[in-house]
ZAZAMI-42282 format. One record per residue (C-alpha): x, z negated, y; residue in one letter; residue number from 1. Coordinates in nm, 4 decimals, decimal comma. Last residue first. Example, Ala and Ser with C-alpha at 12.3 -4.5 7.8 and 13.67 -1.06 7.14 Angstrom:
          x          z          y   r     k
     1,3670    -0,7140    -0,1060   S     2
     1,2300    -0,7800    -0,4500   A     1
//
This chain:
          x          z          y   r     k
     2,9205     0,9595    -0,5227   X   309
     2,5821     0,9582    -0,2724   X   308
     2,3120     0,8721    -0,4852   X   307
     2,3557     0,5878    -0,7405   X   306
     2,1441     0,3143    -0,7652   X   305
     1,8339     0,5219    -0,7145   X   304
     1,9628     0,7925    -0,9540   X   303
     2,0748     0,4815    -1,2505   X   302
     1,6988     0,3492    -1,2039   X   301
     1,5228     0,6968    -1,2652   X   300
     1,4128     0,5675    -1,6199   X   299
     1,3147     0,2500    -1,4198   X   298
     1,1186     0,3940    -1,1719   X   297
     0,9302     0,5915    -1,3728   X   296
     0,8480     0,3061    -1,6276   X   295
     0,7268     0,1094    -1,3794   X   294
     0,4906     0,3742    -1,1858   X   293
     0,3436     0,4468    -1,5344   X   292
     0,2896     0,0942    -1,5615   X   291
     0,0707     0,0610    -1,2418   X   290
    -0,1356     0,4034    -1,3755   X   289
    -0,2337     0,2172    -1,6955   X   288
    -0,2852    -0,0765    -1,5591   X   287
    -0,1356    -0,3501    -1,7698   X   286
     0,1981    -0,4841    -1,5902   X   285
     0,2938    -0,8186    -1,6972   X   284
     0,2887    -1,1218    -1,4846   X   283
     0,0009    -0,8923    -1,3102   X   282
    -0,1537    -0,9955    -0,9461   X   281
     0,0959    -0,6946    -0,8844   X   280
     0,3752    -0,6647    -0,6805   X   279
     0,5713    -0,3024    -0,7371   X   278
     0,9839    -0,3360    -0,5451   X   277
     1,2136    -0,1262    -0,3453   X   276
     1,5614    -0,2500    -0,2759   X   275
     1,7126    -0,1465     0,0024   X   274
     2,1417    -0,1549    -0,0325   X   273
     2,3962    -0,2821     0,2139   X   272
     2,7734    -0,2982     0,1579   X   271
     2,8400     0,0471     0,3732   X   270
     2,5403     0,2213     0,5828   X   269
     2,6608     0,5347     0,4835   X   268
     2,7405     0,8213     0,7528   X   267
     2,5666     1,0635     0,9476   X   266
     2,3270     1,2725     0,7576   X   265
     2,1715     1,5619     0,8817   X   264
     1,8339     1,6276     1,0913   X   263
     1,5619     1,9178     1,0327   X   262
     1,3078     1,6209     0,9833   X   261
     1,1130     1,7908     0,5961   X   260
     1,4611     1,9673     0,5214   X   259
     1,6854     1,6780     0,5629   X   258
     1,3880     1,3528     0,4762   X   257
     1,3830     1,5623     0,1642   X   256
     1,7641     1,6076     0,0685   X   255
     1,8268     1,2510     0,1671   X   254
     1,5342     1,0602    -0,0037   X   253
     1,7949     0,8121    -0,2761   X   252
     1,9716     0,7742     0,0214   X   251
     1,7471     0,5389     0,1711   X   250
     1,6430     0,5595     0,5334   X   249
     1,8361     0,4891     0,8425   X   248
     1,7338     0,6155     1,2189   X   247
     1,9683     0,7855     1,5398   X   246
     1,7751     0,8332     1,8208   X   245
     1,5757     1,0822     2,0458   X   244
     1,6805     1,4291     1,9168   X   243
     1,3058     1,5072     1,8276   X   242
     1,3196     1,4344     1,4756   X   241
     1,4230     1,1005     1,5399   X   240
     1,1206     1,0157     1,7072   X   239
     0,9220     1,1904     1,3761   X   238
     1,1439     0,9972     1,1241   X   237
     1,0347     0,6370     1,3265   X   236
     0,5989     0,7833     1,3055   X   235
     0,7231     0,7996     0,9086   X   234
     0,8514     0,4502     0,8919   X   233
     0,5231     0,2704     1,1047   X   232
     0,6495    -0,0765     1,1795   X   231
     0,8568     0,1015     1,4817   X   230
     1,0822     0,0014     1,7407   X   229
     1,2280     0,2395     1,9991   X   228
     1,5483     0,3073     2,2189   X   227
     1,7989     0,0661     2,0711   X   226
     2,0942     0,0534     2,2238   X   225
     2,3579     0,0805     1,9848   X   224
     2,6379    -0,2444     2,0256   X   223
     2,8452    -0,2203     1,7594   X   222
     3,0564    -0,5564     1,5813   X   221
     3,0949    -0,3928     1,2352   X   220
     2,9584    -0,6813     1,1010   X   219
     2,7041    -0,7102     1,3444   X   218
     2,5721    -0,3662     1,3270   X   217
     2,5538    -0,4200     0,9192   X   216
     2,4040    -0,7475     0,9383   X   215
     2,1524    -0,5525     1,1636   X   214
     2,0977    -0,2780     0,9462   X   213
     2,0133    -0,4965     0,6662   X   212
     1,7957    -0,7253     0,8445   X   211
     1,5704    -0,4276     0,9700   X   210
     1,5579    -0,2382     0,6496   X   209
     1,4094    -0,6261     0,4580   X   208
     1,1030    -0,5922     0,8001   X   207
     1,0875    -0,8777     0,9889   X   206
     1,1233    -0,7159     1,2856   X   205
     1,0273    -0,3125     1,3150   X   204
     1,1635    -0,0395     1,1896   X   203
     1,4927     0,0448     1,4230   X   202
     1,5149     0,4129     1,6267   X   201
     1,8931     0,4120     1,7700   X   200
     2,0725     0,5510     2,0750   X   199
     2,4255     0,5291     2,0755   X   198
     2,5698     0,2914     2,2842   X   197
     2,8974     0,1877     2,0475   X   196
     2,8188     0,4373     1,7558   X   195
     3,0946     0,6358     1,7227   X   194
     3,2764     0,3143     1,5745   X   193
     3,0836     0,4245     1,2643   X   192
     3,2059     0,6595     1,2253   X   191
     3,5328     0,8125     1,4263   X   190
     3,3619     1,1545     1,4338   X   189
     3,0746     1,1763     1,3233   X   188
     2,9028     1,0261     1,6065   X   187
     2,8984     1,3804     1,7657   X   186
     2,8165     1,5734     1,4490   X   185
     2,5248     1,3939     1,4293   X   184
     2,4236     1,3886     1,7598   X   183
     2,4074     1,7634     1,8049   X   182
     2,2640     1,8592     1,3819   X   181
     1,9176     1,5661     1,5046   X   180
     1,9991     1,2037     1,3697   X   179
     2,0609     1,0058     0,9823   X   178
     2,1655     0,7433     0,8847   X   177
     2,2014     0,6391     0,5360   X   176
     2,1177     0,3455     0,2720   X   175
     2,2159     0,3249    -0,0766   X   174
     1,9655     0,2414    -0,2689   X   173
     1,7475     0,0269    -0,4943   X   172
     1,5278     0,0165    -0,7925   X   171
     1,1456    -0,0098    -0,8645   X   170
     1,2161    -0,4104    -0,8694   X   169
     0,8762    -0,5894    -1,0162   X   168
     0,7733    -0,8698    -0,8318   X   167
     0,4985    -1,0899    -0,9617   X   166
     0,2103    -1,2658    -0,7281   X   165
    -0,0158    -1,5404    -0,6688   X   164
    -0,0955    -1,5239    -0,3014   X   163
    -0,0218    -1,8061    -0,0854   X   162
     0,3299    -1,6735     0,0715   X   161
     0,5922    -1,9148     0,1074   X   160
     0,7785    -1,8756    -0,2668   X   159
     0,8162    -1,5179    -0,1534   X   158
     0,7076    -1,1831    -0,2504   X   157
     0,9510    -0,9292    -0,2529   X   156
     0,9744    -0,6617     0,0281   X   155
     1,0526    -0,3936     0,0362   X   154
     0,6694    -0,2315    -0,0116   X   153
     0,4471    -0,0819    -0,2958   X   152
     0,1207    -0,2981    -0,3661   X   151
    -0,0164    -0,2902    -0,6921   X   150
    -0,4392    -0,3062    -0,7733   X   149
    -0,5694    -0,3023    -0,4921   X   148
    -0,9159    -0,4332    -0,4086   X   147
    -0,8596    -0,7263    -0,6846   X   146
    -0,9231    -1,0234    -0,3923   X   145
    -0,5215    -1,1193    -0,4302   X   144
    -0,3979    -0,7531    -0,3661   X   143
    -0,6611    -0,7640    -0,0544   X   142
    -0,4545    -1,0653     0,0908   X   141
    -0,0899    -0,8554    -0,0241   X   140
    -0,2103    -0,5796     0,1457   X   139
    -0,2466    -0,7661     0,5241   X   138
     0,0341    -0,9098     0,4581   X   137
     0,2452    -0,6120     0,4060   X   136
     0,1294    -0,4090     0,7247   X   135
    -0,1040    -0,1253     0,5989   X   134
    -0,1642     0,1664     0,4405   X   133
    -0,4029     0,2227     0,1410   X   132
    -0,3908     0,4780    -0,1183   X   131
    -0,6362     0,5856    -0,3802   X   130
    -0,5336     0,8536    -0,6713   X   129
    -0,7668     0,9266    -0,9050   X   128
    -0,7225     1,0492    -1,2527   X   127
    -0,9237     1,2190    -1,4508   X   126
    -0,6674     1,5484    -1,4776   X   125
    -0,4346     1,3461    -1,6803   X   124
    -0,0944     1,1126    -1,6737   X   123
     0,0335     1,3452    -1,3765   X   122
    -0,0614     1,2160    -1,0721   X   121
     0,0716     0,8435    -1,2147   X   120
     0,3982     1,0312    -1,2475   X   119
     0,3601     1,0692    -0,8569   X   118
     0,3899     0,7736    -0,7034   X   117
     0,7244     0,6954    -0,7183   X   116
     0,8384     1,0036    -0,5569   X   115
     0,5459     1,0289    -0,3636   X   114
     0,6168     0,6476    -0,2345   X   113
     0,9738     0,7865    -0,1762   X   112
     0,8434     1,0653     0,1068   X   111
     0,6681     0,8444     0,2638   X   110
     0,9292     0,5366     0,2939   X   109
     0,7304     0,1893     0,2949   X   108
     0,7917     0,0570     0,6601   X   107
     0,4269     0,0818     0,6720   X   106
     0,3249    -0,1028     0,3173   X   105
     0,1255     0,0938     0,0865   X   104
    -0,1224    -0,0361    -0,1338   X   103
    -0,2162     0,1489    -0,4826   X   102
    -0,6126     0,1719    -0,5823   X   101
    -0,5999     0,3302    -0,8725   X   100
    -0,8833     0,4744    -1,0514   X    99
    -0,9003     0,6370    -1,4434   X    98
    -1,1864     0,9213    -1,3989   X    97
    -1,4958     0,9447    -1,5697   X    96
    -1,5831     1,1881    -1,7534   X    95
    -1,9658     1,2644    -1,7258   X    94
    -2,0977     1,3158    -2,0281   X    93
    -2,3968     1,6115    -1,9783   X    92
    -2,5943     1,5430    -2,2466   X    91
    -2,8910     1,4168    -2,1014   X    90
    -2,8204     1,0904    -2,2762   X    89
    -2,4672     1,1093    -2,1260   X    88
    -2,5421     1,1690    -1,7721   X    87
    -2,8645     0,8709    -1,8142   X    86
    -2,5230     0,6624    -1,8924   X    85
    -2,3328     0,7758    -1,6651   X    84
    -2,4901     0,7345    -1,3414   X    83
    -2,5020     0,3424    -1,5070   X    82
    -2,1525     0,3174    -1,5325   X    81
    -2,1268     0,4117    -1,1308   X    80
    -2,3515     0,1416    -1,0991   X    79
    -2,1607    -0,1319    -1,2866   X    78
    -1,8206    -0,0213    -1,1172   X    77
    -1,9736    -0,0013    -0,7972   X    76
    -2,1170    -0,3313    -0,7957   X    75
    -1,7227    -0,4981    -0,9740   X    74
    -1,5793    -0,3843    -0,6471   X    73
    -1,8852    -0,5192    -0,4321   X    72
    -1,8296    -0,8611    -0,6113   X    71
    -1,4938    -0,8869    -0,5167   X    70
    -1,5364    -0,7701    -0,1679   X    69
    -1,7771    -1,0384    -0,1020   X    68
    -1,5430    -1,3074    -0,2823   X    67
    -1,3500    -1,2039     0,0260   X    66
    -1,6742    -1,2707     0,2412   X    65
    -1,8666    -0,9061     0,3263   X    64
    -1,9548    -0,8157     0,6917   X    63
    -2,3059    -0,8365     0,7746   X    62
    -2,3823    -0,6827     1,1410   X    61
    -2,6413    -0,8080     1,4434   X    60
    -2,3487    -1,0218     1,5679   X    59
    -2,0580    -1,0618     1,2843   X    58
    -2,2654    -1,2298     0,9970   X    57
    -2,0897    -1,3757     0,7125   X    56
    -2,1782    -1,1974     0,3945   X    55
    -2,0898    -1,3014    -0,0065   X    54
    -2,1151    -1,6983    -0,0134   X    53
    -2,0431    -1,7923    -0,2943   X    52
    -2,1709    -1,9786    -0,6273   X    51
    -2,2964    -1,6631    -0,8448   X    50
    -2,5951    -1,8274    -0,8652   X    49
    -2,6494    -1,9370    -0,5570   X    48
    -2,4960    -1,6018    -0,3179   X    47
    -2,7868    -1,4196    -0,6204   X    46
    -3,0476    -1,5988    -0,4814   X    45
    -2,9602    -1,5800    -0,1352   X    44
    -2,9628    -1,1887    -0,1697   X    43
    -3,3075    -1,1964    -0,3099   X    42
    -3,4167    -1,4141     0,0146   X    41
    -3,2419    -1,1726     0,2113   X    40
    -3,4105    -0,8618     0,0833   X    39
    -3,7516    -0,9733     0,0748   X    38
    -3,6896    -1,0953     0,4794   X    37
    -3,5717    -0,7233     0,5646   X    36
    -3,8839    -0,6411     0,3970   X    35
    -3,8502    -0,3670     0,1300   X    34
    -3,8523    -0,0230     0,0876   X    33
    -3,4665    -0,0126    -0,0500   X    32
    -3,3686     0,2324     0,2034   X    31
    -3,5427     0,0561     0,5002   X    30
    -3,4265    -0,2745     0,3636   X    29
    -3,0681    -0,1616     0,3861   X    28
    -3,1564    -0,0291     0,7435   X    27
    -3,2917    -0,4268     0,8565   X    26
    -2,9978    -0,5633     0,6936   X    25
    -2,7115    -0,3552     0,8745   X    24
    -2,3365    -0,3089     0,6912   X    23
    -2,5602    -0,0399     0,5212   X    22
    -2,2742    -0,0088     0,2269   X    21
    -2,2429    -0,4130     0,1883   X    20
    -2,6340    -0,4237     0,2367   X    19
    -2,7057    -0,1675    -0,0551   X    18
    -2,4860    -0,3063    -0,2311   X    17
    -2,6302    -0,7290    -0,1972   X    16
    -2,9678    -0,5115    -0,2975   X    15
    -2,8370    -0,3771    -0,6158   X    14
    -2,6836    -0,7075    -0,7148   X    13
    -3,0149    -0,8521    -0,6674   X    12
    -3,2026    -0,6057    -0,8976   X    11
    -2,9289    -0,6640    -1,1213   X    10
    -3,0032    -1,0069    -1,1729   X     9
    -2,7260    -1,1504    -1,4205   X     8
    -2,8060    -1,3392    -1,7126   X     7
    -2,7945    -1,6139    -1,9241   X     6
    -2,6933    -1,8675    -1,6080   X     5
    -2,4432    -2,1621    -1,5871   X     4
    -2,1286    -1,9814    -1,6698   X     3
    -2,2299    -1,7685    -1,2855   X     2
    -2,2279    -2,1214    -1,0664   X     1
//
């Protein structure tokens, strides 16, 4: 185990890093000007020292394990520091950017993600924002091995999720229904009964917004015509922009949605509010950029909770 060794062999770490970047042992060995067997042996010694397998073979390629991903991220930082040492001694001090890796759930409204992330960009000129979009479960897996600093989602981590993570409520918003102008004018009359058999574009099954809409539809005994279901919230709105159906979105970004997609508000999904979370592996947020996201959201909480009065 790492605790039993006095030092880390940085040559071994460089060999590992090179193979991870190349994905093929022979190509990495050529770059290092070593034989493949030598590189393989050195990586094996690193794995033995760390007590974890770092690669698994898939055909001709070597793919990082979960532990490998963690080590790779540290290796990137270590070699960046090494380059900074030379820059500093050559009187060329390098500014090291503050990196923040943010996972954004596919269902998370992109216009709202922009609102939450803009404070990060205002921290300083040296911030590097790196966004990753995927399904929430996959993002949480990346968060668990420290490939992400925070995940933005509309669903809190529950006890059934096998990831040690903490929910930080960013805020909540009323939900509005939107459509192109011709449909909006039609369905505003006698709303919400007017939505009977109306074409609907819905978020995918299992998402928080889908559950809220289903509850509201059932309460009002409406039977809309579902013409599309989407995991990606932005793609859903693009279809709405084409006049293919009614769609829901948070009231907090009403103006942006109407301007960007050329749609109009139909009405309020009364009694339902969508919540938004920053999920981290820290109970108390420490990363300056993640703290900035949470603090900015807290300052705007009144606007999130009361957007249409």
